[in-house]
PDB file of N, CA, C and O in Angstrom:
ATOM      1  N   MET A   1      29.202  95.027-194.723  1.00  0.00           N
ATOM      2  CA  MET A   1      29.895  94.918-195.983  1.00  0.00           C
ATOM      3  C   MET A   1      28.959  95.165-197.159  1.00  0.00           C
ATOM      4  O   MET A   1      29.387  95.690-198.187  1.00  0.00           O
ATOM      5  N   ALA A   2      27.713  94.801-197.025  1.00  0.00           N
ATOM      6  CA  ALA A   2      26.765  95.002-198.119  1.00  0.00           C
ATOM      7  C   ALA A   2      26.622  96.495-198.411  1.00  0.00           C
ATOM      8  O   ALA A   2      26.419  96.876-199.564  1.00  0.00           O
ATOM      9  N   ASN A   3      26.722  97.336-197.397  1.00  0.00           N
ATOM     10  CA  ASN A   3      26.607  98.773-197.599  1.00  0.00           C
ATOM     11  C   ASN A   3      27.750  99.318-198.440  1.00  0.00           C
ATOM     12  O   ASN A   3      27.553 100.264-199.203  1.00  0.00           O
ATOM     13  N   ASP A   4      28.945  98.741-198.318  1.00  0.00           N
ATOM     14  CA  ASP A   4      30.085  99.198-199.099  1.00  0.00           C
ATOM     15  C   ASP A   4      29.865  98.954-200.583  1.00  0.00           C
ATOM     16  O   ASP A   4      30.303  99.760-201.404  1.00  0.00           O
ATOM     17  N   ARG A   5      29.199  97.863-200.951  1.00  0.00           N
ATOM     18  CA  ARG A   5      28.978  97.543-202.368  1.00  0.00           C
ATOM     19  C   ARG A   5      27.873  98.404-202.972  1.00  0.00           C
ATOM     20  O   ARG A   5      27.953  98.737-204.155  1.00  0.00           O
ATOM     21  N   THR A   6      26.855  98.776-202.216  1.00  0.00           N
ATOM     22  CA  THR A   6      25.740  99.546-202.758  1.00  0.00           C
ATOM     23  C   THR A   6      26.014 101.040-202.749  1.00  0.00           C
ATOM     24  O   THR A   6      25.342 101.798-203.449  1.00  0.00           O
ATOM     25  N   ARG A   7      26.958 101.455-201.993  1.00  0.00           N
ATOM     26  CA  ARG A   7      27.284 102.884-201.910  1.00  0.00           C
ATOM     27  C   ARG A   7      28.056 103.315-203.154  1.00  0.00           C
ATOM     28  O   ARG A   7      29.034 102.679-203.547  1.00  0.00           O
ATOM     29  N   ARG A   8      27.607 104.392-203.755  1.00  0.00           N
ATOM     30  CA  ARG A   8      28.282 104.903-204.948  1.00  0.00           C
ATOM     31  C   ARG A   8      29.422 105.819-204.536  1.00  0.00           C
ATOM     32  O   ARG A   8      29.282 106.608-203.602  1.00  0.00           O
ATOM     33  N   PRO A   9      30.549 105.717-205.227  1.00  0.00           N
ATOM     34  CA  PRO A   9      31.675 106.591-204.862  1.00  0.00           C
ATOM     35  C   PRO A   9      31.372 108.050-205.212  1.00  0.00           C
ATOM     36  O   PRO A   9      30.724 108.332-206.220  1.00  0.00           O
ATOM     37  N   GLY A  10      31.841 108.962-204.380  1.00  0.00           N
ATOM     38  CA  GLY A  10      31.706 110.392-204.663  1.00  0.00           C
ATOM     39  C   GLY A  10      30.349 110.972-204.335  1.00  0.00           C
ATOM     40  O   GLY A  10      30.072 112.116-204.695  1.00  0.00           O
ATOM     41  N   THR A  11      29.495 110.222-203.666  1.00  0.00           N
ATOM     42  CA  THR A  11      28.177 110.759-203.349  1.00  0.00           C
ATOM     43  C   THR A  11      27.933 110.830-201.845  1.00  0.00           C
ATOM     44  O   THR A  11      26.787 110.786-201.396  1.00  0.00           O
ATOM     45  N   SER A  12      28.991 110.938-201.081  1.00  0.00           N
ATOM     46  CA  SER A  12      28.813 111.063-199.633  1.00  0.00           C
ATOM     47  C   SER A  12      28.205 112.426-199.330  1.00  0.00           C
ATOM     48  O   SER A  12      28.261 113.339-200.154  1.00  0.00           O
ATOM     49  N   THR A  13      27.641 112.552-198.176  1.00  0.00           N
ATOM     50  CA  THR A  13      27.048 113.834-197.795  1.00  0.00           C
ATOM     51  C   THR A  13      28.105 114.925-197.751  1.00  0.00           C
ATOM     52  O   THR A  13      27.818 116.087-198.038  1.00  0.00           O
ATOM     53  N   ARG A  14      29.319 114.555-197.395  1.00  0.00           N
ATOM     54  CA  ARG A  14      30.400 115.544-197.378  1.00  0.00           C
ATOM     55  C   ARG A  14      30.705 116.022-198.801  1.00  0.00           C
ATOM     56  O   ARG A  14      30.864 117.221-199.032  1.00  0.00           O
ATOM     57  N   ASP A  15      30.786 115.089-199.752  1.00  0.00           N
ATOM     58  CA  ASP A  15      31.038 115.462-201.149  1.00  0.00           C
ATOM     59  C   ASP A  15      29.919 116.357-201.681  1.00  0.00           C
ATOM     60  O   ASP A  15      30.180 117.341-202.373  1.00  0.00           O
ATOM     61  N   LEU A  16      28.683 116.013-201.357  1.00  0.00           N
ATOM     62  CA  LEU A  16      27.548 116.823-201.798  1.00  0.00           C
ATOM     63  C   LEU A  16      27.584 118.209-201.170  1.00  0.00           C
ATOM     64  O   LEU A  16      27.297 119.203-201.837  1.00  0.00           O
ATOM     65  N   ALA A  17      27.931 118.278-199.901  1.00  0.00           N
ATOM     66  CA  ALA A  17      28.013 119.575-199.218  1.00  0.00           C
ATOM     67  C   ALA A  17      29.126 120.431-199.803  1.00  0.00           C
ATOM     68  O   ALA A  17      28.947 121.634-199.993  1.00  0.00           O
ATOM     69  N   GLU A  18      30.266 119.829-200.088  1.00  0.00           N
ATOM     70  CA  GLU A  18      31.371 120.584-200.679  1.00  0.00           C
ATOM     71  C   GLU A  18      31.009 121.091-202.062  1.00  0.00           C
ATOM     72  O   GLU A  18      31.346 122.220-202.418  1.00  0.00           O
ATOM     73  N   ALA A  19      30.323 120.266-202.847  1.00  0.00           N
ATOM     74  CA  ALA A  19      29.899 120.698-204.186  1.00  0.00           C
ATOM     75  C   ALA A  19      28.898 121.851-204.092  1.00  0.00           C
ATOM     76  O   ALA A  19      28.971 122.804-204.868  1.00  0.00           O
ATOM     77  N   ALA A  20      27.967 121.761-203.143  1.00  0.00           N
ATOM     78  CA  ALA A  20      26.985 122.834-202.961  1.00  0.00           C
ATOM     79  C   ALA A  20      27.669 124.121-202.516  1.00  0.00           C
ATOM     80  O   ALA A  20      27.328 125.202-202.995  1.00  0.00           O
ATOM     81  N   PHE A  21      28.638 124.013-201.597  1.00  0.00           N
ATOM     82  CA  PHE A  21      29.363 125.191-201.129  1.00  0.00           C
ATOM     83  C   PHE A  21      30.153 125.825-202.270  1.00  0.00           C
ATOM     84  O   PHE A  21      30.173 127.048-202.412  1.00  0.00           O
ATOM     85  N   LYS A  22      30.800 124.998-203.077  1.00  0.00           N
ATOM     86  CA  LYS A  22      31.597 125.517-204.188  1.00  0.00           C
ATOM     87  C   LYS A  22      30.711 126.252-205.187  1.00  0.00           C
ATOM     88  O   LYS A  22      31.079 127.326-205.662  1.00  0.00           O
ATOM     89  N   SER A  23      29.556 125.689-205.511  1.00  0.00           N
ATOM     90  CA  SER A  23      28.677 126.358-206.480  1.00  0.00           C
ATOM     91  C   SER A  23      28.087 127.647-205.906  1.00  0.00           C
ATOM     92  O   SER A  23      27.824 128.593-206.648  1.00  0.00           O
ATOM     93  N   ALA A  24      27.879 127.686-204.591  1.00  0.00           N
ATOM     94  CA  ALA A  24      27.310 128.884-203.960  1.00  0.00           C
ATOM     95  C   ALA A  24      28.340 129.987-203.780  1.00  0.00           C
ATOM     96  O   ALA A  24      27.971 131.159-203.696  1.00  0.00           O
ATOM     97  N   THR A  25      29.615 129.646-203.721  1.00  0.00           N
ATOM     98  CA  THR A  25      30.639 130.655-203.458  1.00  0.00           C
ATOM     99  C   THR A  25      31.483 130.987-204.675  1.00  0.00           C
ATOM    100  O   THR A  25      32.365 131.842-204.594  1.00  0.00           O
ATOM    101  N   THR A  26      31.233 130.330-205.802  1.00  0.00           N
ATOM    102  CA  THR A  26      31.985 130.630-207.014  1.00  0.00           C
ATOM    103  C   THR A  26      31.463 131.929-207.604  1.00  0.00           C
ATOM    104  O   THR A  26      30.257 132.090-207.785  1.00  0.00           O
ATOM    105  N   LYS A  27      32.364 132.855-207.905  1.00  0.00           N
ATOM    106  CA  LYS A  27      31.980 134.146-208.466  1.00  0.00           C
ATOM    107  C   LYS A  27      31.471 133.941-209.888  1.00  0.00           C
ATOM    108  O   LYS A  27      32.151 133.316-210.702  1.00  0.00           O
ATOM    109  N   PRO A  28      30.275 134.463-210.199  1.00  0.00           N
ATOM    110  CA  PRO A  28      29.761 134.314-211.558  1.00  0.00           C
ATOM    111  C   PRO A  28      30.579 135.152-212.539  1.00  0.00           C
ATOM    112  O   PRO A  28      31.231 136.121-212.151  1.00  0.00           O
ATOM    113  N   VAL A  29      30.536 134.778-213.773  1.00  0.00           N
ATOM    114  CA  VAL A  29      31.236 135.510-214.830  1.00  0.00           C
ATOM    115  C   VAL A  29      30.587 136.878-214.968  1.00  0.00           C
ATOM    116  O   VAL A  29      29.361 136.985-214.990  1.00  0.00           O
ATOM    117  N   ASP A  30      31.403 137.926-215.060  1.00  0.00           N
ATOM    118  CA  ASP A  30      30.864 139.269-215.240  1.00  0.00           C
ATOM    119  C   ASP A  30      30.290 139.396-216.645  1.00  0.00           C
ATOM    120  O   ASP A  30      30.994 139.194-217.635  1.00  0.00           O
ATOM    121  N   LEU A  31      29.025 139.729-216.722  1.00  0.00           N
ATOM    122  CA  LEU A  31      28.351 139.897-217.996  1.00  0.00           C
ATOM    123  C   LEU A  31      28.155 141.383-218.255  1.00  0.00           C
ATOM    124  O   LEU A  31      28.054 142.164-217.309  1.00  0.00           O
ATOM    125  N   PRO A  32      28.100 141.784-219.519  1.00  0.00           N
ATOM    126  CA  PRO A  32      27.830 143.198-219.796  1.00  0.00           C
ATOM    127  C   PRO A  32      26.408 143.537-219.358  1.00  0.00           C
ATOM    128  O   PRO A  32      25.541 142.664-219.329  1.00  0.00           O
ATOM    129  N   PRO A  33      26.170 144.794-219.020  1.00  0.00           N
ATOM    130  CA  PRO A  33      24.822 145.159-218.582  1.00  0.00           C
ATOM    131  C   PRO A  33      23.821 144.909-219.710  1.00  0.00           C
ATOM    132  O   PRO A  33      24.147 145.099-220.882  1.00  0.00           O
ATOM    133  N   PRO A  34      22.608 144.483-219.362  1.00  0.00           N
ATOM    134  CA  PRO A  34      21.615 144.214-220.401  1.00  0.00           C
ATOM    135  C   PRO A  34      21.201 145.495-221.115  1.00  0.00           C
ATOM    136  O   PRO A  34      21.107 146.561-220.508  1.00  0.00           O
ATOM    137  N   ARG A  35      20.959 145.368-222.396  1.00  0.00           N
ATOM    138  CA  ARG A  35      20.477 146.502-223.178  1.00  0.00           C
ATOM    139  C   ARG A  35      18.962 146.581-223.023  1.00  0.00           C
ATOM    140  O   ARG A  35      18.321 145.579-222.706  1.00  0.00           O
ATOM    141  N   PRO A  36      18.382 147.760-223.244  1.00  0.00           N
ATOM    142  CA  PRO A  36      16.929 147.863-223.144  1.00  0.00           C
ATOM    143  C   PRO A  36      16.250 146.895-224.117  1.00  0.00           C
ATOM    144  O   PRO A  36      16.703 146.722-225.248  1.00  0.00           O
ATOM    145  N   ALA A  37      15.168 146.270-223.669  1.00  0.00           N
ATOM    146  CA  ALA A  37      14.452 145.317-224.500  1.00  0.00           C
ATOM    147  C   ALA A  37      13.703 146.021-225.625  1.00  0.00           C
ATOM    148  O   ALA A  37      13.417 145.414-226.657  1.00  0.00           O
ATOM    149  N   ILE A  38      13.389 147.288-225.432  1.00  0.00           N
ATOM    150  CA  ILE A  38      12.639 148.042-226.430  1.00  0.00           C
ATOM    151  C   ILE A  38      13.622 148.899-227.222  1.00  0.00           C
ATOM    152  O   ILE A  38      14.319 149.731-226.640  1.00  0.00           O
ATOM    153  N   PRO A  39      13.690 148.709-228.541  1.00  0.00           N
ATOM    154  CA  PRO A  39      14.603 149.545-229.345  1.00  0.00           C
ATOM    155  C   PRO A  39      14.250 151.020-229.199  1.00  0.00           C
ATOM    156  O   PRO A  39      13.078 151.394-229.249  1.00  0.00           O
ATOM    157  N   GLY A  40      15.255 151.843-229.020  1.00  0.00           N
ATOM    158  CA  GLY A  40      15.046 153.281-228.894  1.00  0.00           C
ATOM    159  C   GLY A  40      14.554 153.716-227.524  1.00  0.00           C
ATOM    160  O   GLY A  40      14.214 154.885-227.342  1.00  0.00           O
ATOM    161  N   ALA A  41      14.507 152.813-226.560  1.00  0.00           N
ATOM    162  CA  ALA A  41      14.056 153.177-225.214  1.00  0.00           C
ATOM    163  C   ALA A  41      15.081 154.111-224.582  1.00  0.00           C
ATOM    164  O   ALA A  41      16.285 153.971-224.794  1.00  0.00           O
ATOM    165  N   LYS A  42      14.590 155.046-223.818  1.00  0.00           N
ATOM    166  CA  LYS A  42      15.488 155.983-223.148  1.00  0.00           C
ATOM    167  C   LYS A  42      15.980 155.378-221.850  1.00  0.00           C
ATOM    168  O   LYS A  42      15.295 154.577-221.214  1.00  0.00           O
ATOM    169  N   GLU A  43      17.178 155.776-221.473  1.00  0.00           N
ATOM    170  CA  GLU A  43      17.782 155.262-220.252  1.00  0.00           C
ATOM    171  C   GLU A  43      18.108 156.425-219.332  1.00  0.00           C
ATOM    172  O   GLU A  43      18.650 157.440-219.769  1.00  0.00           O
ATOM    173  N   GLN A  44      17.776 156.275-218.057  1.00  0.00           N
ATOM    174  CA  GLN A  44      18.050 157.326-217.085  1.00  0.00           C
ATOM    175  C   GLN A  44      19.521 157.302-216.704  1.00  0.00           C
ATOM    176  O   GLN A  44      20.067 156.256-216.354  1.00  0.00           O
ATOM    177  N   VAL A  45      20.162 158.478-216.775  1.00  0.00           N
ATOM    178  CA  VAL A  45      21.567 158.624-216.401  1.00  0.00           C
ATOM    179  C   VAL A  45      21.724 159.871-215.550  1.00  0.00           C
ATOM    180  O   VAL A  45      20.832 160.717-215.488  1.00  0.00           O
ATOM    181  N   SER A  46      22.860 159.970-214.903  1.00  0.00           N
ATOM    182  CA  SER A  46      23.203 161.173-214.169  1.00  0.00           C
ATOM    183  C   SER A  46      24.299 161.862-214.962  1.00  0.00           C
ATOM    184  O   SER A  46      25.309 161.244-215.299  1.00  0.00           O
ATOM    185  N   LEU A  47      24.103 163.133-215.260  1.00  0.00           N
ATOM    186  CA  LEU A  47      25.023 163.861-216.123  1.00  0.00           C
ATOM    187  C   LEU A  47      25.266 165.244-215.536  1.00  0.00           C
ATOM    188  O   LEU A  47      24.324 165.948-215.173  1.00  0.00           O
ATOM    189  N   ARG A  48      26.523 165.625-215.448  1.00  0.00           N
ATOM    190  CA  ARG A  48      26.849 166.955-214.924  1.00  0.00           C
ATOM    191  C   ARG A  48      27.038 167.904-216.114  1.00  0.00           C
ATOM    192  O   ARG A  48      27.888 167.683-216.975  1.00  0.00           O
ATOM    193  N   ILE A  49      26.223 168.968-216.139  1.00  0.00           N
ATOM    194  CA  ILE A  49      26.235 169.945-217.233  1.00  0.00           C
ATOM    195  C   ILE A  49      26.444 171.327-216.628  1.00  0.00           C
ATOM    196  O   ILE A  49      25.905 171.636-215.565  1.00  0.00           O
ATOM    197  N   ASP A  50      27.226 172.154-217.309  1.00  0.00           N
ATOM    198  CA  ASP A  50      27.433 173.525-216.840  1.00  0.00           C
ATOM    199  C   ASP A  50      26.086 174.242-216.722  1.00  0.00           C
ATOM    200  O   ASP A  50      25.179 174.016-217.524  1.00  0.00           O
ATOM    201  N   ARG A  51      25.969 175.098-215.723  1.00  0.00           N
ATOM    202  CA  ARG A  51      24.713 175.787-215.426  1.00  0.00           C
ATOM    203  C   ARG A  51      24.207 176.602-216.611  1.00  0.00           C
ATOM    204  O   ARG A  51      23.006 176.608-216.881  1.00  0.00           O
ATOM    205  N   ASP A  52      25.106 177.293-217.328  1.00  0.00           N
ATOM    206  CA  ASP A  52      24.644 178.117-218.450  1.00  0.00           C
ATOM    207  C   ASP A  52      24.068 177.267-219.582  1.00  0.00           C
ATOM    208  O   ASP A  52      23.134 177.694-220.261  1.00  0.00           O
ATOM    209  N   ILE A  53      24.612 176.081-219.789  1.00  0.00           N
ATOM    210  CA  ILE A  53      24.082 175.185-220.817  1.00  0.00           C
ATOM    211  C   ILE A  53      22.703 174.689-220.402  1.00  0.00           C
ATOM    212  O   ILE A  53      21.776 174.670-221.212  1.00  0.00           O
ATOM    213  N   LEU A  54      22.567 174.289-219.144  1.00  0.00           N
ATOM    214  CA  LEU A  54      21.282 173.811-218.646  1.00  0.00           C
ATOM    215  C   LEU A  54      20.236 174.922-218.712  1.00  0.00           C
ATOM    216  O   LEU A  54      19.098 174.682-219.115  1.00  0.00           O
ATOM    217  N   ASP A  55      20.622 176.141-218.316  1.00  0.00           N
ATOM    218  CA  ASP A  55      19.699 177.280-218.390  1.00  0.00           C
ATOM    219  C   ASP A  55      19.227 177.508-219.816  1.00  0.00           C
ATOM    220  O   ASP A  55      18.046 177.769-220.044  1.00  0.00           O
ATOM    221  N   HIS A  56      20.133 177.412-220.770  1.00  0.00           N
ATOM    222  CA  HIS A  56      19.794 177.611-222.186  1.00  0.00           C
ATOM    223  C   HIS A  56      18.679 176.658-222.616  1.00  0.00           C
ATOM    224  O   HIS A  56      17.706 177.081-223.240  1.00  0.00           O
ATOM    225  N   PHE A  57      18.819 175.379-222.284  1.00  0.00           N
ATOM    226  CA  PHE A  57      17.815 174.404-222.701  1.00  0.00           C
ATOM    227  C   PHE A  57      16.534 174.526-221.877  1.00  0.00           C
ATOM    228  O   PHE A  57      15.444 174.325-222.412  1.00  0.00           O
ATOM    229  N   GLN A  58      16.639 174.850-220.590  1.00  0.00           N
ATOM    230  CA  GLN A  58      15.449 174.965-219.755  1.00  0.00           C
ATOM    231  C   GLN A  58      14.654 176.238-220.033  1.00  0.00           C
ATOM    232  O   GLN A  58      13.454 176.287-219.764  1.00  0.00           O
ATOM    233  N   ASP A  59      15.312 177.272-220.570  1.00  0.00           N
ATOM    234  CA  ASP A  59      14.605 178.515-220.895  1.00  0.00           C
ATOM    235  C   ASP A  59      13.533 178.293-221.956  1.00  0.00           C
ATOM    236  O   ASP A  59      12.599 179.087-222.065  1.00  0.00           O
ATOM    237  N   GLY A  60      13.657 177.233-222.729  1.00  0.00           N
ATOM    238  CA  GLY A  60      12.660 176.926-223.762  1.00  0.00           C
ATOM    239  C   GLY A  60      11.420 176.248-223.216  1.00  0.00           C
ATOM    240  O   GLY A  60      10.500 175.936-223.973  1.00  0.00           O
ATOM    241  N   GLY A  61      11.379 176.013-221.905  1.00  0.00           N
ATOM    242  CA  GLY A  61      10.204 175.403-221.288  1.00  0.00           C
ATOM    243  C   GLY A  61      10.265 173.884-221.291  1.00  0.00           C
ATOM    244  O   GLY A  61      11.332 173.288-221.445  1.00  0.00           O
ATOM    245  N   PRO A  62       9.094 173.265-221.116  1.00  0.00           N
ATOM    246  CA  PRO A  62       9.045 171.802-221.077  1.00  0.00           C
ATOM    247  C   PRO A  62       9.638 171.184-222.349  1.00  0.00           C
ATOM    248  O   PRO A  62       9.547 171.752-223.437  1.00  0.00           O
ATOM    249  N   GLY A  63      10.239 170.018-222.181  1.00  0.00           N
ATOM    250  CA  GLY A  63      10.872 169.340-223.308  1.00  0.00           C
ATOM    251  C   GLY A  63      12.363 169.609-223.393  1.00  0.00           C
ATOM    252  O   GLY A  63      13.013 169.246-224.373  1.00  0.00           O
ATOM    253  N   TRP A  64      12.908 170.254-222.353  1.00  0.00           N
ATOM    254  CA  TRP A  64      14.332 170.612-222.404  1.00  0.00           C
ATOM    255  C   TRP A  64      15.229 169.378-222.474  1.00  0.00           C
ATOM    256  O   TRP A  64      16.296 169.429-223.085  1.00  0.00           O
ATOM    257  N   GLN A  65      14.814 168.272-221.859  1.00  0.00           N
ATOM    258  CA  GLN A  65      15.626 167.056-221.923  1.00  0.00           C
ATOM    259  C   GLN A  65      15.655 166.500-223.351  1.00  0.00           C
ATOM    260  O   GLN A  65      16.685 166.018-223.821  1.00  0.00           O
ATOM    261  N   ASP A  66      14.505 166.577-224.029  1.00  0.00           N
ATOM    262  CA  ASP A  66      14.465 166.136-225.427  1.00  0.00           C
ATOM    263  C   ASP A  66      15.339 167.030-226.305  1.00  0.00           C
ATOM    264  O   ASP A  66      15.979 166.550-227.241  1.00  0.00           O
ATOM    265  N   ARG A  67      15.364 168.335-226.001  1.00  0.00           N
ATOM    266  CA  ARG A  67      16.206 169.253-226.792  1.00  0.00           C
ATOM    267  C   ARG A  67      17.687 168.955-226.568  1.00  0.00           C
ATOM    268  O   ARG A  67      18.483 169.034-227.504  1.00  0.00           O
ATOM    269  N   ILE A  68      18.060 168.616-225.338  1.00  0.00           N
ATOM    270  CA  ILE A  68      19.454 168.231-225.080  1.00  0.00           C
ATOM    271  C   ILE A  68      19.769 166.955-225.849  1.00  0.00           C
ATOM    272  O   ILE A  68      20.832 166.845-226.459  1.00  0.00           O
ATOM    273  N   ASN A  69      18.856 165.995-225.825  1.00  0.00           N
ATOM    274  CA  ASN A  69      19.055 164.744-226.547  1.00  0.00           C
ATOM    275  C   ASN A  69      19.216 165.008-228.052  1.00  0.00           C
ATOM    276  O   ASN A  69      20.089 164.427-228.697  1.00  0.00           O
ATOM    277  N   ASP A  70      18.370 165.885-228.605  1.00  0.00           N
ATOM    278  CA  ASP A  70      18.462 166.218-230.032  1.00  0.00           C
ATOM    279  C   ASP A  70      19.801 166.887-230.352  1.00  0.00           C
ATOM    280  O   ASP A  70      20.410 166.592-231.380  1.00  0.00           O
ATOM    281  N   ALA A  71      20.265 167.793-229.468  1.00  0.00           N
ATOM    282  CA  ALA A  71      21.529 168.470-229.700  1.00  0.00           C
ATOM    283  C   ALA A  71      22.701 167.467-229.654  1.00  0.00           C
ATOM    284  O   ALA A  71      23.633 167.555-230.453  1.00  0.00           O
ATOM    285  N   LEU A  72      22.639 166.539-228.729  1.00  0.00           N
ATOM    286  CA  LEU A  72      23.694 165.510-228.652  1.00  0.00           C
ATOM    287  C   LEU A  72      23.665 164.601-229.873  1.00  0.00           C
ATOM    288  O   LEU A  72      24.714 164.224-230.395  1.00  0.00           O
ATOM    289  N   ARG A  73      22.463 164.247-230.331  1.00  0.00           N
ATOM    290  CA  ARG A  73      22.325 163.418-231.519  1.00  0.00           C
ATOM    291  C   ARG A  73      22.928 164.139-232.737  1.00  0.00           C
ATOM    292  O   ARG A  73      23.621 163.527-233.550  1.00  0.00           O
ATOM    293  N   LYS A  74      22.653 165.445-232.849  1.00  0.00           N
ATOM    294  CA  LYS A  74      23.183 166.240-233.963  1.00  0.00           C
ATOM    295  C   LYS A  74      24.720 166.314-233.871  1.00  0.00           C
ATOM    296  O   LYS A  74      25.411 166.276-234.888  1.00  0.00           O
ATOM    297  N   ALA A  75      25.242 166.420-232.637  1.00  0.00           N
ATOM    298  CA  ALA A  75      26.687 166.517-232.438  1.00  0.00           C
ATOM    299  C   ALA A  75      27.423 165.257-232.877  1.00  0.00           C
ATOM    300  O   ALA A  75      28.577 165.326-233.300  1.00  0.00           O
ATOM    301  N   ILE A  76      26.755 164.094-232.777  1.00  0.00           N
ATOM    302  CA  ILE A  76      27.421 162.857-233.201  1.00  0.00           C
ATOM    303  C   ILE A  76      27.069 162.478-234.637  1.00  0.00           C
ATOM    304  O   ILE A  76      27.479 161.425-235.125  1.00  0.00           O
ATOM    305  N   GLY A  77      26.306 163.341-235.311  1.00  0.00           N
ATOM    306  CA  GLY A  77      26.018 163.132-236.728  1.00  0.00           C
ATOM    307  C   GLY A  77      24.882 162.172-237.019  1.00  0.00           C
ATOM    308  O   GLY A  77      24.878 161.518-238.062  1.00  0.00           O
ATOM    309  N   LYS A  78      23.925 162.077-236.121  1.00  0.00           N
ATOM    310  CA  LYS A  78      22.771 161.195-236.371  1.00  0.00           C
ATOM    311  C   LYS A  78      21.515 162.002-236.559  1.00  0.00           C
ATOM    312  O   LYS A  78      20.445 161.435-236.780  1.00  0.00           O
TER     313      LYS A  78
END
């Protein structure tokens, strides 16, 4: 009987196990993808571009990715 008085309600091993299972199986809230920590950092993407457009920028030699970026920036007015 002394054990019944000292035992706290809701702290049985079963209750603890159920709480642990619930926290481990609860789906986390979907968060937006993190932004780059460095302002102006470039991000790698996969982009499908028509061959003639890619040839145009690559014909200028190294830096063709920067030229595409500059052309896109100009297209959006920045």
